TORROMI-939316 format. One record per atom (N, C-alpha, C, CB): residue number from 1; atom name; x, y, z. Coordinates in steps of 0.02 Angstrom, whole numbers. Glycine has a CB too. Layout:
N
NUM;CA;X;Y;Z
...
***
This chain:
175
1;N;-129;-1479;58
1;CA;-171;-1434;19
1;C;-220;-1477;-21
1;CB;-127;-1389;-28
2;N;-283;-1460;-15
2;CA;-334;-1495;-53
2;C;-333;-1469;-125
2;CB;-405;-1486;-20
3;N;-328;-1514;-172
3;CA;-321;-1494;-242
3;C;-377;-1524;-284
3;CB;-253;-1516;-270
4;N;-408;-1483;-325
4;CA;-460;-1504;-371
4;C;-436;-1487;-442
4;CB;-529;-1471;-356
5;N;-437;-1537;-486
5;CA;-415;-1526;-555
5;C;-474;-1538;-602
5;CB;-355;-1573;-574
6;N;-489;-1488;-642
6;CA;-545;-1491;-688
6;C;-519;-1483;-759
6;CB;-598;-1436;-671
7;N;-547;-1521;-805
7;CA;-529;-1515;-876
7;C;-588;-1489;-915
7;CB;-506;-1582;-904
8;N;-576;-1438;-955
8;CA;-626;-1411;-1001
8;C;-604;-1428;-1072
8;CB;-636;-1334;-992
9;N;-646;-1461;-1108
9;CA;-631;-1483;-1176
9;C;-572;-1531;-1176
9;CB;-616;-1423;-1221
10;N;-557;-1562;-1119
10;CA;-503;-1610;-1114
10;C;-509;-1649;-1049
10;CB;-433;-1575;-1119
11;N;-472;-1703;-1045
11;CA;-467;-1741;-983
11;C;-393;-1741;-964
11;CB;-496;-1814;-991
12;N;-374;-1707;-911
12;CA;-303;-1704;-892
12;C;-277;-1774;-876
12;CB;-294;-1658;-831
13;N;-218;-1788;-900
13;CA;-187;-1853;-889
13;C;-163;-1860;-817
13;CB;-128;-1864;-937
14;N;-151;-1921;-796
14;CA;-126;-1934;-729
14;C;-58;-1901;-719
14;CB;-122;-2008;-716
15;N;-17;-1900;-772
15;CA;49;-1869;-765
15;C;43;-1794;-751
15;CB;91;-1881;-830
16;N;-7;-1761;-782
16;CA;-19;-1690;-768
16;C;-42;-1681;-696
16;CB;-72;-1661;-817
17;N;-86;-1725;-673
17;CA;-111;-1719;-604
17;C;-54;-1728;-554
17;CB;-166;-1772;-591
18;N;-9;-1776;-567
18;CA;48;-1787;-522
18;C;94;-1726;-523
18;CB;87;-1850;-543
19;N;106;-1699;-582
19;CA;150;-1640;-588
19;C;118;-1580;-552
19;CB;163;-1623;-662
20;N;53;-1573;-559
20;CA;18;-1517;-526
20;C;24;-1522;-451
20;CB;-57;-1516;-547
21;N;14;-1581;-423
21;CA;20;-1588;-351
21;C;92;-1576;-328
21;CB;-2;-1659;-329
22;N;140;-1598;-368
22;CA;211;-1587;-351
22;C;228;-1513;-352
22;CB;257;-1626;-399
23;N;205;-1478;-405
23;CA;220;-1407;-411
23;C;183;-1365;-358
23;CB;200;-1382;-481
24;N;124;-1386;-338
24;CA;86;-1349;-287
24;C;118;-1354;-218
24;CB;15;-1374;-284
25;N;162;-1402;-208
25;CA;199;-1406;-145
25;C;241;-1343;-135
25;CB;244;-1470;-143
26;N;262;-1312;-190
26;CA;300;-1250;-187
26;C;258;-1194;-157
26;CB;325;-1230;-258
27;N;193;-1196;-170
27;CA;147;-1145;-144
27;C;123;-1165;-75
27;CB;88;-1135;-192
28;N;116;-1229;-63
28;CA;89;-1253;1
28;C;130;-1230;60
28;CB;85;-1329;0
29;N;195;-1220;50
29;CA;237;-1199;107
29;C;218;-1129;132
29;CB;310;-1200;87
30;N;184;-1089;91
30;CA;161;-1024;113
30;C;98;-1029;155
30;CB;148;-978;53
31;N;56;-1079;140
31;CA;-9;-1083;171
31;C;-17;-1140;222
31;CB;-60;-1092;118
32;N;20;-1193;213
32;CA;8;-1252;254
32;C;-44;-1296;220
32;CB;-15;-1233;326
33;N;-70;-1344;254
33;CA;-116;-1391;223
33;C;-189;-1367;223
33;CB;-112;-1458;258
34;N;-202;-1309;252
34;CA;-271;-1284;256
34;C;-296;-1253;190
34;CB;-276;-1232;310
35;N;-252;-1239;144
35;CA;-272;-1205;82
35;C;-306;-1254;34
35;CB;-210;-1173;49
36;N;-344;-1224;-12
36;CA;-376;-1263;-65
36;C;-353;-1235;-131
36;CB;-455;-1261;-59
37;N;-338;-1279;-178
37;CA;-316;-1258;-244
37;C;-363;-1287;-296
37;CB;-243;-1279;-258
38;N;-381;-1247;-345
38;CA;-423;-1269;-400
38;C;-383;-1257;-464
38;CB;-492;-1231;-401
39;N;-373;-1309;-502
39;CA;-336;-1304;-565
39;C;-384;-1320;-621
39;CB;-274;-1352;-566
40;N;-389;-1275;-669
40;CA;-432;-1286;-727
40;C;-388;-1287;-789
40;CB;-487;-1231;-732
41;N;-391;-1342;-825
41;CA;-352;-1350;-887
41;C;-400;-1347;-946
41;CB;-310;-1417;-887
42;N;-385;-1305;-995
42;CA;-428;-1297;-1053
42;C;-385;-1304;-1116
42;CB;-463;-1228;-1052
43;N;-413;-1338;-1166
43;CA;-378;-1344;-1230
43;C;-415;-1302;-1281
43;CB;-373;-1419;-1252
44;N;-380;-1256;-1313
44;CA;-407;-1217;-1368
44;C;-363;-1230;-1429
44;CB;-409;-1141;-1351
45;N;-384;-1208;-1485
45;CA;-352;-1222;-1549
45;C;-279;-1244;-1544
45;CB;-355;-1160;-1591
46;N;-232;-1197;-1540
46;CA;-161;-1214;-1541
46;C;-127;-1205;-1473
46;CB;-126;-1173;-1592
47;N;-166;-1193;-1422
47;CA;-135;-1182;-1357
47;C;-176;-1213;-1301
47;CB;-127;-1107;-1344
48;N;-143;-1219;-1245
48;CA;-176;-1247;-1187
48;C;-172;-1196;-1130
48;CB;-143;-1315;-1166
49;N;-225;-1191;-1094
49;CA;-231;-1140;-1042
49;C;-238;-1175;-975
49;CB;-291;-1092;-1056
50;N;-199;-1152;-927
50;CA;-204;-1178;-859
50;C;-218;-1119;-813
50;CB;-139;-1216;-837
51;N;-268;-1127;-771
51;CA;-285;-1076;-721
51;C;-279;-1109;-653
51;CB;-357;-1047;-733
52;N;-242;-1077;-608
52;CA;-234;-1102;-540
52;C;-262;-1048;-493
52;CB;-159;-1118;-524
53;N;-308;-1069;-450
53;CA;-338;-1025;-400
53;C;-327;-1056;-332
53;CB;-414;-1012;-414
54;N;-298;-1018;-286
54;CA;-285;-1042;-218
54;C;-328;-1002;-170
54;CB;-209;-1037;-199
55;N;-366;-1038;-129
55;CA;-409;-1007;-78
55;C;-379;-1022;-10
55;CB;-482;-1034;-82
56;N;-368;-968;29
56;CA;-341;-977;97
56;C;-366;-920;141
56;CB;-263;-978;95
57;N;-397;-938;195
57;CA;-427;-889;242
57;C;-473;-843;201
57;CB;-371;-847;279
58;N;-483;-794;191
58;CA;-526;-754;148
58;C;-488;-726;88
58;CB;-559;-698;188
59;N;-429;-754;75
59;CA;-388;-728;20
59;C;-391;-775;-39
59;CB;-314;-719;43
60;N;-388;-745;-99
60;CA;-388;-784;-161
60;C;-328;-762;-202
60;CB;-455;-774;-201
61;N;-288;-811;-223
61;CA;-232;-799;-268
61;C;-248;-835;-333
61;CB;-163;-823;-237
62;N;-239;-801;-390
62;CA;-258;-830;-454
62;C;-206;-815;-507
62;CB;-326;-805;-476
63;N;-195;-864;-550
63;CA;-150;-854;-606
63;C;-176;-895;-665
63;CB;-77;-874;-588
64;N;-170;-867;-725
64;CA;-190;-902;-785
64;C;-135;-893;-837
64;CB;-258;-877;-812
65;N;-114;-948;-867
65;CA;-61;-945;-917
65;C;-79;-988;-977
65;CB;7;-968;-887
66;N;-52;-968;-1035
66;CA;-62;-1005;-1098
66;C;5;-1030;-1123
66;CB;-97;-960;-1152
67;N;5;-1089;-1151
67;CA;66;-1117;-1181
67;C;45;-1172;-1229
67;CB;114;-1145;-1125
68;N;94;-1193;-1270
68;CA;81;-1248;-1316
68;C;75;-1314;-1279
68;CB;137;-1252;-1368
69;N;105;-1317;-1220
69;CA;106;-1378;-1180
69;C;72;-1363;-1113
69;CB;179;-1404;-1170
70;N;29;-1407;-1090
70;CA;-7;-1397;-1027
70;C;40;-1393;-967
70;CB;-58;-1453;-1017
71;N;93;-1433;-968
71;CA;141;-1432;-913
71;C;178;-1366;-909
71;CB;192;-1489;-920
72;N;195;-1337;-967
72;CA;228;-1272;-967
72;C;182;-1218;-939
72;CB;250;-1253;-1039
73;N;118;-1220;-957
73;CA;70;-1172;-932
73;C;63;-1179;-856
73;CB;1;-1180;-967
74;N;62;-1241;-832
74;CA;58;-1253;-760
74;C;119;-1224;-724
74;CB;52;-1328;-745
75;N;178;-1236;-751
75;CA;240;-1210;-720
75;C;238;-1134;-717
75;CB;302;-1233;-759
76;N;216;-1102;-770
76;CA;212;-1029;-771
76;C;162;-1003;-720
76;CB;192;-1004;-841
77;N;106;-1039;-712
77;CA;55;-1019;-663
77;C;83;-1021;-592
77;CB;-7;-1064;-668
78;N;116;-1076;-576
78;CA;144;-1083;-509
78;C;196;-1029;-496
78;CB;174;-1153;-499
79;N;240;-1018;-545
79;CA;291;-966;-537
79;C;259;-897;-529
79;CB;339;-966;-598
80;N;206;-884;-566
80;CA;171;-821;-561
80;C;139;-812;-492
80;CB;117;-815;-615
81;N;110;-865;-465
81;CA;80;-862;-398
81;C;133;-849;-345
81;CB;43;-927;-382
82;N;191;-881;-351
82;CA;245;-870;-303
82;C;267;-797;-306
82;CB;305;-917;-317
83;N;273;-769;-368
83;CA;292;-699;-375
83;C;240;-653;-343
83;CB;300;-681;-450
84;N;175;-668;-353
84;CA;123;-627;-323
84;C;128;-627;-247
84;CB;53;-652;-345
85;N;138;-686;-220
85;CA;141;-692;-147
85;C;202;-656;-120
85;CB;143;-766;-126
86;N;259;-666;-152
86;CA;320;-634;-128
86;C;317;-558;-137
86;CB;381;-662;-165
87;N;289;-535;-192
87;CA;286;-463;-205
87;C;243;-428;-152
87;CB;258;-449;-275
88;N;190;-461;-131
88;CA;145;-432;-82
88;C;157;-461;-13
88;CB;73;-443;-103
89;N;217;-483;-1
89;CA;236;-517;60
89;C;215;-481;124
89;CB;310;-528;61
90;N;231;-417;129
90;CA;217;-381;190
90;C;142;-372;202
90;CB;250;-313;189
91;N;103;-370;149
91;CA;32;-361;156
91;C;-4;-426;174
91;CB;3;-333;93
92;N;21;-482;151
92;CA;-13;-546;163
92;C;19;-587;218
92;CB;-15;-586;100
93;N;76;-565;243
93;CA;113;-605;292
93;C;71;-621;354
93;CB;176;-568;313
94;N;30;-574;375
94;CA;-11;-585;435
94;C;-63;-639;424
94;CB;-45;-520;455
95;N;-85;-648;363
95;CA;-137;-697;349
95;C;-110;-766;331
95;CB;-181;-672;293
96;N;-46;-769;313
96;CA;-16;-834;296
96;C;9;-867;359
96;CB;41;-825;245
97;N;25;-930;353
97;CA;49;-966;412
97;C;115;-937;435
97;CB;57;-1042;397
98;N;131;-943;499
98;CA;192;-914;525
98;C;253;-948;496
98;CB;193;-918;602
99;N;303;-910;479
99;CA;365;-937;450
99;C;361;-952;376
99;CB;385;-999;486
100;N;309;-929;343
100;CA;299;-945;272
100;C;354;-916;228
100;CB;232;-919;249
101;N;385;-861;249
101;CA;434;-827;207
101;C;506;-837;230
101;CB;419;-754;204
102;N;518;-879;278
102;CA;586;-886;305
102;C;636;-906;252
102;CB;586;-938;360
103;N;618;-949;206
103;CA;664;-972;154
103;C;680;-918;104
103;CB;637;-1033;119
104;N;636;-868;98
104;CA;645;-817;47
104;C;675;-752;72
104;CB;580;-802;15
105;N;681;-743;137
105;CA;705;-679;164
105;C;774;-660;138
105;CB;706;-683;239
106;N;818;-708;129
106;CA;886;-694;107
106;C;889;-674;33
106;CB;931;-754;120
107;N;841;-696;-6
107;CA;843;-683;-78
107;C;784;-642;-102
107;CB;846;-749;-117
108;N;758;-600;-58
108;CA;699;-560;-76
108;C;717;-510;-130
108;CB;671;-524;-14
109;N;684;-517;-189
109;CA;698;-472;-244
109;C;649;-414;-248
109;CB;697;-511;-309
110;N;598;-413;-206
110;CA;549;-360;-207
110;C;559;-314;-148
110;CB;479;-389;-208
111;N;545;-252;-159
111;CA;550;-202;-106
111;C;490;-212;-59
111;CB;552;-130;-134
112;N;504;-230;2
112;CA;450;-244;49
112;C;416;-180;73
112;CB;476;-283;108
113;N;442;-123;55
113;CA;413;-60;77
113;C;369;-29;22
113;CB;468;-12;96
114;N;350;-68;-29
114;CA;305;-43;-81
114;C;240;-21;-48
114;CB;292;-96;-136
115;N;215;36;-69
115;CA;151;59;-45
115;C;104;66;-104
115;CB;157;126;-7
116;N;41;53;-92
116;CA;-8;65;-144
116;C;-27;138;-139
116;CB;-71;19;-136
117;N;-12;175;-191
117;CA;-25;246;-191
117;C;-85;262;-234
117;CB;37;285;-215
118;N;-134;293;-205
118;CA;-193;315;-243
118;C;-174;381;-275
118;CB;-257;321;-197
119;N;-172;383;-342
119;CA;-151;443;-377
119;C;-209;484;-402
119;CB;-106;425;-434
120;N;-269;454;-400
120;CA;-328;491;-423
120;C;-389;463;-388
120;CB;-336;488;-500
121;N;-432;507;-368
121;CA;-495;487;-337
121;C;-551;518;-377
121;CB;-498;508;-261
122;N;-604;480;-388
122;CA;-658;505;-430
122;C;-725;488;-398
122;CB;-653;476;-501
123;N;-769;536;-397
123;CA;-836;525;-370
123;C;-884;520;-429
123;CB;-857;583;-321
124;N;-927;469;-428
124;CA;-973;459;-484
124;C;-1044;455;-458
124;CB;-954;396;-524
125;N;-1090;471;-502
125;CA;-1161;466;-487
125;C;-1185;400;-516
125;CB;-1202;527;-516
126;N;-1214;358;-475
126;CA;-1239;294;-498
126;C;-1312;300;-517
126;CB;-1229;239;-444
127;N;-1326;282;-578
127;CA;-1396;282;-599
127;C;-1416;210;-617
127;CB;-1408;331;-660
128;N;-1478;193;-606
128;CA;-1499;124;-622
128;C;-1491;110;-697
128;CB;-1573;113;-601
129;N;-1459;54;-712
129;CA;-1449;33;-782
129;C;-1455;-42;-787
129;CB;-1380;57;-808
130;N;-1471;-65;-847
130;CA;-1469;-137;-859
130;C;-1396;-156;-873
130;CB;-1516;-158;-919
131;N;-1383;-219;-873
131;CA;-1315;-243;-887
131;C;-1293;-223;-957
131;CB;-1310;-320;-878
132;N;-1339;-230;-1006
132;CA;-1322;-211;-1075
132;C;-1306;-137;-1081
132;CB;-1380;-228;-1121
133;N;-1344;-94;-1046
133;CA;-1330;-23;-1047
133;C;-1262;-7;-1016
133;CB;-1386;15;-1009
134;N;-1246;-43;-962
134;CA;-1181;-32;-928
134;C;-1123;-52;-974
134;CB;-1178;-71;-862
135;N;-1130;-108;-1009
135;CA;-1077;-130;-1056
135;C;-1070;-80;-1112
135;CB;-1093;-201;-1084
136;N;-1126;-56;-1138
136;CA;-1124;-6;-1191
136;C;-1088;57;-1166
136;CB;-1195;12;-1216
137;N;-1105;80;-1106
137;CA;-1074;140;-1078
137;C;-999;130;-1068
137;CB;-1108;159;-1011
138;N;-980;71;-1044
138;CA;-909;55;-1034
138;C;-872;59;-1101
138;CB;-901;-15;-1002
139;N;-902;30;-1153
139;CA;-870;31;-1219
139;C;-866;102;-1247
139;CB;-908;-14;-1267
140;N;-918;141;-1235
140;CA;-917;211;-1260
140;C;-863;251;-1225
140;CB;-985;243;-1249
141;N;-851;237;-1161
141;CA;-799;272;-1124
141;C;-729;243;-1138
141;CB;-813;269;-1050
142;N;-727;187;-1172
142;CA;-665;151;-1187
142;C;-628;132;-1122
142;CB;-619;195;-1231
143;N;-667;107;-1073
143;CA;-640;84;-1010
143;C;-638;8;-1010
143;CB;-680;110;-950
144;N;-601;-21;-962
144;CA;-597;-93;-954
144;C;-648;-118;-903
144;CB;-526;-114;-932
145;N;-675;-73;-863
145;CA;-727;-91;-815
145;C;-774;-32;-805
145;CB;-696;-113;-747
146;N;-833;-47;-777
146;CA;-882;6;-766
146;C;-927;-13;-707
146;CB;-925;18;-831
147;N;-933;31;-658
147;CA;-974;20;-600
147;C;-1042;52;-611
147;CB;-941;47;-535
148;N;-1096;17;-592
148;CA;-1163;43;-603
148;C;-1212;14;-552
148;CB;-1187;28;-675
149;N;-1270;45;-547
149;CA;-1323;21;-505
149;C;-1368;-23;-548
149;CB;-1364;80;-472
150;N;-1369;-88;-534
150;CA;-1406;-135;-574
150;C;-1481;-124;-564
150;CB;-1387;-208;-557
151;N;-1517;-109;-618
151;CA;-1588;-95;-612
151;C;-1629;-157;-597
151;CB;-1613;-63;-677
152;N;-1601;-217;-609
152;CA;-1637;-279;-596
152;C;-1638;-298;-522
152;CB;-1606;-335;-636
153;N;-1581;-288;-488
153;CA;-1578;-309;-418
153;C;-1560;-253;-370
153;CB;-1527;-365;-411
154;N;-1551;-193;-396
154;CA;-1535;-133;-356
154;C;-1470;-141;-316
154;CB;-1592;-117;-309
155;N;-1423;-178;-343
155;CA;-1357;-185;-312
155;C;-1306;-147;-354
155;CB;-1336;-260;-305
156;N;-1253;-125;-321
156;CA;-1198;-93;-357
156;C;-1155;-149;-386
156;CB;-1155;-46;-310
157;N;-1149;-150;-452
157;CA;-1113;-203;-488
157;C;-1058;-173;-531
157;CB;-1162;-244;-532
158;N;-1015;-217;-556
158;CA;-961;-197;-600
158;C;-961;-243;-660
158;CB;-892;-198;-563
159;N;-960;-214;-720
159;CA;-949;-253;-781
159;C;-877;-240;-802
159;CB;-1000;-235;-839
160;N;-846;-290;-833
160;CA;-777;-281;-854
160;C;-764;-320;-918
160;CB;-728;-304;-799
161;N;-715;-296;-956
161;CA;-695;-329;-1018
161;C;-644;-383;-1001
161;CB;-667;-278;-1069
162;N;-657;-445;-1022
162;CA;-612;-500;-1009
162;C;-559;-504;-1064
162;CB;-651;-567;-1004
163;N;-503;-534;-1047
163;CA;-448;-541;-1095
163;C;-468;-585;-1154
163;CB;-387;-570;-1062
164;N;-516;-631;-1144
164;CA;-536;-676;-1198
164;C;-587;-644;-1245
164;CB;-566;-740;-1169
165;N;-603;-580;-1233
165;CA;-648;-544;-1278
165;C;-719;-539;-1253
165;CB;-649;-577;-1344
166;N;-737;-577;-1202
166;CA;-805;-574;-1174
166;C;-809;-522;-1120
166;CB;-825;-641;-1147
167;N;-864;-524;-1083
167;CA;-876;-477;-1029
167;C;-889;-516;-965
167;CB;-935;-430;-1046
168;N;-872;-485;-909
168;CA;-886;-515;-845
168;C;-929;-468;-804
168;CB;-821;-531;-808
169;N;-963;-496;-755
169;CA;-1006;-457;-711
169;C;-990;-476;-639
169;CB;-1082;-470;-726
170;N;-976;-427;-598
170;CA;-964;-438;-527
170;C;-1025;-412;-489
170;CB;-898;-402;-503
171;N;-1056;-459;-451
171;CA;-1114;-442;-411
171;C;-1096;-452;-338
171;CB;-1176;-486;-431
172;N;-1102;-401;-296
172;CA;-1083;-409;-226
172;C;-1130;-455;-189
172;CB;-1081;-341;-192
173;N;-1103;-493;-143
173;CA;-1142;-536;-99
173;C;-1120;-520;-28
173;CB;-1132;-614;-117
174;N;-1159;-481;6
174;CA;-1142;-459;73
174;C;-1170;-508;123
174;CB;-1168;-387;87
175;N;-1125;-540;160
175;CA;-1146;-589;210
175;C;-1161;-557;276
175;CB;-1093;-642;219
***
């Protein structure tokens, strides 16, 4: 697995890099050596944040954790990624390397027959808006995300409220 480690407001130590590569071996058995992992370590006031993103075939797995210690945050991220993969095992099994789940079949704690159930469907009218107008509308509706027709590029976009208090914008790129 190709691994990239980036430090924001810090320089990760060699011991962290070694631990990250060792811990990612736990995830590598699901994907094989074709996967790419990006680890971003950030230091904020009293806590350290580690984000692990794994790219494999057209799938992206992501986890972000906070802890007082960077190694603890890394361990939580890896454990969270393993839980995500195992929980969605039946849906992603076709895209992962063959035999990726053999070691876990005997101790599977998740119901492999989980279905995603759509409990509500809603049709909306998209009107051209600026990004600022869309964020304002999202806040007025007290939603966590809002889909709109971007008046600048005429694409259907989504704004969302981030956990860190900021806002994000998703712009589609159709290949």
